[in-house]
C-alpha positions in Angstrom: -21.1 33.8 6.9 -20.4 30.2 7.9 -18.8 28.0 5.3 -20.9 24.9 4.9 -19.2 21.7 6.4 -19.9 20.1 3.6 -18.1 22.8 1.2 -14.9 22.9 4.0 -14.5 19.3 3.3 -14.7 19.4 -0.3 -11.6 22.4 -0.1 -10.0 20.4 1.9 -9.7 17.6 -0.3 -8.8 19.9 -3.0 -5.9 21.3 -0.9 -5.2 17.6 0.2 -4.8 16.6 -3.6 -3.3 19.6 -4.8 0.0 19.3 -2.6 0.3 15.4 -3.1 0.0 15.9 -7.0 2.5 18.8 -6.8 5.0 16.5 -4.3 4.5 13.4 -6.7 5.1 15.2 -10.1 8.3 16.8 -8.5 9.7 13.2 -6.8 9.5 11.6 -10.1 10.8 14.5 -12.2 13.7 15.2 -9.8 14.0 12.3 -7.0 12.9 12.5 -3.6 15.9 14.2 -2.4 16.2 16.2 -4.7 13.2 18.1 -3.7 12.7 20.6 -0.4 9.3 21.2 1.1 9.4 25.1 0.0 9.6 23.9 -3.6 6.4 21.5 -3.2 4.8 24.1 -1.1 5.7 26.9 -4.0 4.5 24.4 -6.8 0.3 24.0 -5.0 0.7 27.4 -3.9 0.2 27.0 -0.2 2.2 28.2 3.0 4.9 25.7 4.7 2.6 25.4 7.7 -0.3 24.4 5.6 1.7 22.0 3.5 2.3 20.6 7.2 -1.5 20.5 8.4 -1.4 18.1 5.9 0.9 15.7 5.5 2.9 15.7 9.0 6.6 14.8 7.5 8.0 14.9 3.5 7.6 11.1 3.3 3.8 11.1 3.7 3.9 13.4 0.7 4.7 9.8 -1.1 3.1 7.2 1.3 -0.1 8.3 1.7 -1.3 6.4 -1.1 -0.7 3.7 0.5 -3.2 4.7 3.2 -6.1 3.6 0.8 -5.1 -0.1 2.0 -4.1 0.9 5.9 -5.7 -2.0 7.4 -6.6 -3.9 4.6 -6.1 -7.6 5.1 -7.6 -7.5 8.8 -10.8 -5.9 7.0 -10.5 -8.8 5.0 -10.2 -11.6 7.9 -13.4 -9.2 9.5 -15.4 -9.7 6.9 -15.1 -12.8 5.2 -18.5 -14.7 4.9 -19.0 -17.2 7.5 -17.2 -20.9 7.8 -14.1 -19.2 5.1 -10.8 -19.5 6.8 -8.7 -16.0 6.8 -6.1 -17.4 4.6 -8.5 -18.0 1.9 -10.0 -14.9 2.3 -7.0 -13.4 2.3 -5.8 -15.5 -0.7 -8.7 -14.3 -2.6 -8.6 -10.8 -2.6 -4.7 -10.5 -3.2 -5.9 -12.8 -6.3 -8.9 -10.6 -6.4 -6.2 -7.6 -7.1 -4.2 -9.3 -9.4 -7.1 -9.8 -11.5 -7.8 -5.9 -11.5 -4.2 -5.4 -12.1 -4.3 -3.2 -8.6 -1.0 -1.5 -8.0 -0.9 -2.2 -4.2 0.2 -6.0 -5.9 2.9 -5.1 -7.9 1.0 -5.8 -10.9 0.6 -2.5 -12.9 2.9 -1.0 -15.9 1.2 2.1 -15.9 4.2 4.0 -16.2 4.0 6.7 -13.6 2.5 3.5 -11.1 6.3 1.7 -12.1 7.9 5.0 -11.6 6.6 5.6 -8.1 7.5 2.2 -6.6 10.8 2.9 -8.1 10.4 6.1 -6.4 9.9 4.3 -3.1 11.7 1.3 -3.2 14.5 3.0 -4.4 14.7 5.8 -1.7 16.3 4.7 1.9 13.9 7.1 3.8 10.7 6.2 1.7 10.9 2.2 2.5 12.3 2.8 6.0 8.9 4.9 6.5 7.2 2.4 4.7 7.9 -0.3 7.2 5.8 1.7 9.9 2.6 1.3 7.6 3.6 -2.7 7.2 4.0 -2.6 11.3 0.7 -0.9 12.1 -1.5 -3.3 9.2 0.7 -6.4 11.1 -1.0 -5.6 14.4 -4.1 -4.8 12.9 -4.4 -8.0 11.2 -2.8 -9.7 13.9 -5.9 -8.0 16.4 -8.1 -9.2 13.8 -6.9 -13.2 13.5 -7.3 -13.5 17.4 -5.3 -13.2 20.7 -2.1 -14.4 21.5 1.7 -14.8 19.9 0.5 -17.2 17.2 -1.8 -14.6 15.8 1.1 -12.4 15.4 3.0 -14.7 13.8 0.7 -15.8 11.1 -0.1 -11.6 10.5 3.7 -11.0 9.8 3.9 -14.2 7.3 0.9 -13.1 5.5 2.4 -9.7 5.2 5.8 -10.7 4.1 3.9 -13.1 1.6 2.1 -10.3 0.4 5.4 -7.4 0.1 7.4 -10.3 -1.5 5.1 -11.1 -4.3 4.4 -7.5 -5.1 8.3 -6.9 -5.3 8.0 -9.5 -7.3 5.4 -8.2 -10.0 6.6 -5.0 -9.9 10.8 -6.0 -10.7 9.1 -8.1 -13.9 7.7 -5.0 -15.1 10.3 -2.8 -13.9 12.7 -5.1 -16.0 10.3 -4.0 -18.8 7.3 -6.7 -19.1 3.7 -6.0 -19.5 1.5 -6.8 -16.9 -0.7 -9.1 -18.8 2.6 -10.9 -19.6 3.3 -11.2 -16.2 -0.6 -12.4 -14.5 -0.5 -15.7 -14.7 3.0 -16.2 -13.1 1.7 -13.8 -10.4 -1.5 -16.1 -9.6 1.0 -19.2 -9.7 3.3 -17.2 -7.3 0.3 -16.5 -5.0 -1.1 -19.9 -5.3 1.9 -21.0 -3.9 2.9 -19.1 -1.7 -0.5 -19.3 0.1 -0.2 -23.2 -0.1 2.9 -23.2 1.4 1.6 -20.8 4.7 -1.0 -23.0 5.1 0.8 -26.4 4.8 3.4 -24.4 7.1 0.3 -22.7 9.7 -1.8 -25.8 9.6 -5.3 -25.5 10.4 -6.3 -22.0 10.5 -8.2 -20.4 13.3 -11.7 -20.1 13.1 -13.1 -16.8 15.1 
């Protein structure tokens, strides 16, 4: 009997999530470097080859959560309304994320989110792998902004600003403050940062 495509896809999604959830739980409990791939496979009740069919590296077991945001900045630029400068669209999108307490902005005080960010920022191999994700995002954003080195410079600056803002927000929460308490400062910091980008970059290019 041939398995229906929809059912097969749902099974694969469940297996993916089971492996990922088991990995994150173990990493948060014991630390990234103290947990082996064999430990994760056993906890998820899958074979090691099966695990690697879903996640190419141990680091990807953690950083897959960032995959939902891959290419997001480029999509914001491509999907903006006519007449809206790219930088304005990116600024609004980041502000919207702050208002939603989106974890990617660093402004989220759920204990697991704070612990997850501590795991990523505090593990050199994860931080290094995350840089690869960021470089891919930078290339995608540069392509959305236009040709030439100017677009690449703009993309690098925007993503660097967003990374610094998110890390600043997370650090304040990691120090014991609530997301609601930090929110006004996070908004002010974002407004100031994007204002500096505008003044430093001159008039945004319309594409």
